[in-house]
FIBA-717931 format. One record per residue: residue in one letter; x, y, z of N, C-alpha, C in turn; residue number from 1. Coordinates in steps of 0.05 Angstrom, whole numbers, plus 5000, padded with zeros to 4 digits. Atoms other than C-alpha are relative to their C-alpha. Example, Ala and Ser with C-alpha at 12.3 -4.5 7.8 and 13.67 -1.06 7.14 Angstrom:
BEGIN
{'A', {5018, 4976, 5000}, {5246, 4910, 5156}, {5018, 5024, 5000}, 1}
{'S', {4984, 4976, 4999}, {5273, 4979, 5143}, {4985, 5022, 5014}, 2}
//
This chain:
BEGIN
{'T', {4982, 5021, 4992}, {4623, 5244, 5413}, {4989, 4973, 4990}, 1}
{'D', {5007, 5028, 5008}, {4623, 5171, 5389}, {4994, 4984, 5025}, 2}
{'R', {5007, 5016, 4977}, {4589, 5123, 5436}, {4998, 4970, 4991}, 3}
{'Y', {5002, 5028, 5005}, {4594, 5047, 5439}, {4990, 4986, 5026}, 4}
{'S', {5012, 5012, 4976}, {4550, 5009, 5489}, {4998, 5020, 5022}, 5}
{'G', {5004, 4980, 4979}, {4536, 5074, 5525}, {5025, 5013, 5011}, 6}
{'I', {4974, 4989, 4991}, {4610, 5090, 5533}, {5010, 5020, 4980}, 7}
{'A', {4989, 4979, 5018}, {4637, 5155, 5504}, {5029, 4992, 4993}, 8}
{'L', {4974, 5008, 5009}, {4698, 5138, 5461}, {5017, 5026, 4995}, 9}
{'P', {4984, 4975, 5005}, {4756, 5189, 5459}, {5007, 5003, 4971}, 10}
{'H', {4990, 4995, 5027}, {4778, 5221, 5395}, {5030, 5002, 5001}, 11}
{'L', {4972, 5001, 5000}, {4850, 5206, 5380}, {5012, 5019, 4979}, 12}
{'P', {4988, 4982, 5019}, {4896, 5257, 5346}, {5012, 4985, 4976}, 13}
{'K', {4988, 5013, 5024}, {4923, 5242, 5276}, {5029, 4994, 5005}, 14}
{'R', {4972, 5009, 4996}, {4990, 5207, 5270}, {5020, 5022, 4997}, 15}
{'D', {4980, 4979, 5004}, {5027, 5267, 5242}, {5001, 5020, 5023}, 16}
{'V', {4999, 4983, 4977}, {5006, 5309, 5302}, {5016, 4986, 5023}, 17}
{'L', {4985, 5015, 4980}, {5033, 5255, 5349}, {5030, 4999, 4994}, 18}
{'V', {4971, 5000, 5008}, {5098, 5251, 5310}, {5013, 5027, 5005}, 19}
{'S', {4989, 4973, 4996}, {5108, 5326, 5310}, {5002, 5008, 5030}, 20}
{'A', {4999, 4994, 4971}, {5094, 5328, 5385}, {5021, 4982, 5015}, 21}
{'G', {4979, 5017, 4988}, {5147, 5274, 5397}, {4990, 4975, 5014}, 22}
{'Y', {5011, 5024, 4987}, {5099, 5219, 5420}, {5006, 4974, 4984}, 23}
{'L', {4993, 5023, 5017}, {5116, 5174, 5361}, {5025, 5006, 4984}, 24}
{'D', {4975, 4997, 5015}, {5180, 5162, 5322}, {4994, 4996, 4970}, 25}
{'G', {5002, 4999, 5029}, {5170, 5181, 5250}, {4976, 4986, 4988}, 26}
{'P', {5022, 5012, 5013}, {5123, 5153, 5198}, {4996, 4970, 5007}, 27}
{'R', {5006, 5028, 4995}, {5090, 5085, 5206}, {5016, 4983, 4981}, 28}
{'R', {4984, 5019, 5016}, {5133, 5027, 5182}, {4986, 4973, 5000}, 29}
{'S', {5014, 5025, 5003}, {5100, 4965, 5155}, {5016, 4977, 5013}, 30}
{'A', {4988, 5023, 4989}, {5114, 4899, 5190}, {5013, 4983, 4978}, 31}
{'L', {4989, 5015, 5022}, {5129, 4871, 5121}, {5026, 5011, 4988}, 32}
{'T', {4977, 4987, 5011}, {5184, 4920, 5105}, {5026, 4984, 5003}, 33}
{'P', {4975, 5017, 4998}, {5242, 4877, 5134}, {5000, 4975, 4981}, 34}
{'L', {5002, 5023, 5017}, {5217, 4817, 5096}, {5004, 5007, 4971}, 35}
{'V', {4997, 4991, 5028}, {5211, 4855, 5030}, {5029, 5007, 4995}, 36}
{'E', {4971, 4992, 5004}, {5281, 4885, 5040}, {5017, 4975, 4998}, 37}
{'E', {4983, 5024, 5000}, {5310, 4816, 5054}, {4995, 4984, 4975}, 38}
{'Q', {5006, 5018, 5023}, {5274, 4778, 4998}, {5003, 5013, 4973}, 39}
{'A', {5000, 4987, 5026}, {5272, 4830, 4943}, {5015, 5026, 4998}, 40}
{'G', {4984, 4975, 5001}, {5321, 4885, 4959}, {4985, 5025, 5004}, 41}
{'G', {5016, 4976, 4995}, {5266, 4932, 4981}, {4979, 5006, 4979}, 42}
{'D', {5019, 4996, 5021}, {5225, 4927, 4917}, {4975, 4983, 5004}, 43}
{'A', {5024, 5014, 4994}, {5154, 4908, 4935}, {4988, 4985, 4977}, 44}
{'E', {5011, 5012, 5024}, {5134, 4892, 4864}, {5016, 4973, 4994}, 45}
{'I', {4984, 5024, 5004}, {5192, 4841, 4858}, {4992, 4979, 5020}, 46}
{'F', {5008, 5017, 4979}, {5171, 4811, 4924}, {4972, 4987, 4994}, 47}
{'L', {5026, 5009, 5007}, {5099, 4806, 4901}, {5001, 4980, 4977}, 48}
{'Q', {4997, 5018, 5022}, {5121, 4773, 4836}, {5011, 4973, 5009}, 49}
{'K', {4989, 5025, 4988}, {5162, 4722, 4875}, {4978, 4983, 5013}, 50}
{'L', {5022, 5015, 4988}, {5101, 4704, 4916}, {4982, 4988, 4979}, 51}
{'A', {5017, 5010, 5022}, {5059, 4698, 4853}, {5012, 4976, 4987}, 52}
{'D', {4986, 5022, 5013}, {5111, 4653, 4821}, {5000, 4975, 5018}, 53}
{'E', {5001, 5023, 4982}, {5110, 4608, 4883}, {4972, 4989, 5004}, 54}
{'G', {5027, 5011, 5000}, {5035, 4599, 4874}, {4981, 5014, 5019}, 55}
{'N', {5018, 4985, 4981}, {5006, 4650, 4923}, {4977, 5013, 4983}, 56}
{'V', {5024, 4992, 5015}, {4935, 4662, 4897}, {4995, 5030, 5002}, 57}
{'A', {5005, 4971, 4996}, {4928, 4732, 4927}, {5021, 5016, 4986}, 58}
{'A', {4979, 4986, 5013}, {4995, 4753, 4899}, {4995, 5000, 4970}, 59}
{'K', {5007, 5003, 5028}, {4974, 4727, 4830}, {4978, 5020, 4993}, 60}
{'A', {5022, 4982, 5005}, {4909, 4767, 4834}, {5010, 5029, 5000}, 61}
{'A', {4989, 4972, 4999}, {4947, 4830, 4855}, {5017, 5007, 4976}, 62}
{'M', {4984, 4995, 5024}, {4996, 4823, 4798}, {4983, 5003, 4975}, 63}
{'D', {5019, 4998, 5022}, {4939, 4812, 4749}, {4987, 5028, 5000}, 64}
{'E', {5013, 4974, 4997}, {4905, 4875, 4776}, {5020, 5022, 4993}, 65}
{'R', {4979, 4980, 5007}, {4970, 4915, 4770}, {5004, 5001, 4970}, 66}
{'S', {4997, 5001, 5029}, {4979, 4892, 4698}, {4976, 5012, 4986}, 67}
{'R', {5024, 4989, 5012}, {4908, 4910, 4681}, {4999, 5030, 5002}, 68}
{'R', {4999, 4970, 4996}, {4914, 4980, 4711}, {5022, 5013, 4984}, 69}
{'K', {4978, 4989, 5015}, {4981, 4991, 4677}, {4992, 5001, 4970}, 70}
{'A', {5008, 5001, 5028}, {4951, 4971, 4609}, {4979, 5022, 4996}, 71}
{'E', {5021, 4979, 5002}, {4891, 5017, 4621}, {5013, 5028, 4999}, 72}
{'A', {4986, 4974, 4999}, {4937, 5076, 4638}, {5016, 5005, 4975}, 73}
{'E', {4986, 4997, 5026}, {4980, 5063, 4577}, {4981, 5006, 4977}, 74}
{'E', {5020, 4996, 5022}, {4918, 5060, 4532}, {4990, 5029, 5002}, 75}
{'K', {5009, 4972, 4998}, {4893, 5127, 4561}, {5021, 5019, 4990}, 76}
{'E', {4979, 4982, 5008}, {4960, 5159, 4550}, {5004, 4999, 4970}, 77}
{'R', {4998, 5002, 5030}, {4963, 5132, 4478}, {4977, 5017, 4987}, 78}
{'I', {5022, 4986, 5011}, {4894, 5161, 4464}, {5004, 5030, 5003}, 79}
{'I', {4995, 4971, 4996}, {4913, 5229, 4493}, {5021, 5010, 4980}, 80}
{'L', {4980, 4992, 5019}, {4976, 5231, 4451}, {4990, 5001, 4971}, 81}
{'E', {5012, 5001, 5028}, {4937, 5212, 4387}, {4982, 5025, 4996}, 82}
{'Q', {5019, 4977, 5003}, {4887, 5269, 4400}, {5015, 5026, 4996}, 83}
{'R', {4985, 4975, 5003}, {4943, 5321, 4400}, {5007, 5006, 4972}, 84}
//
């Protein structure tokens, strides 16, 4: 058992177990979902781009990271296709 300050902490069941038992209603829904749906028609990437365009530093960093990862994946795919 896990203890904190001498108190035994209970182990909680996983979310899918609670959902299947009827204790919770379906999968977890992000608090941002209504905002994304309203601002960008449900497309999180469009919403993130809007935030970046408005000057949000964290959104800019996230978009840069997405672009970098996409370029890396495309490069890997190009290399694999060339090797065939």
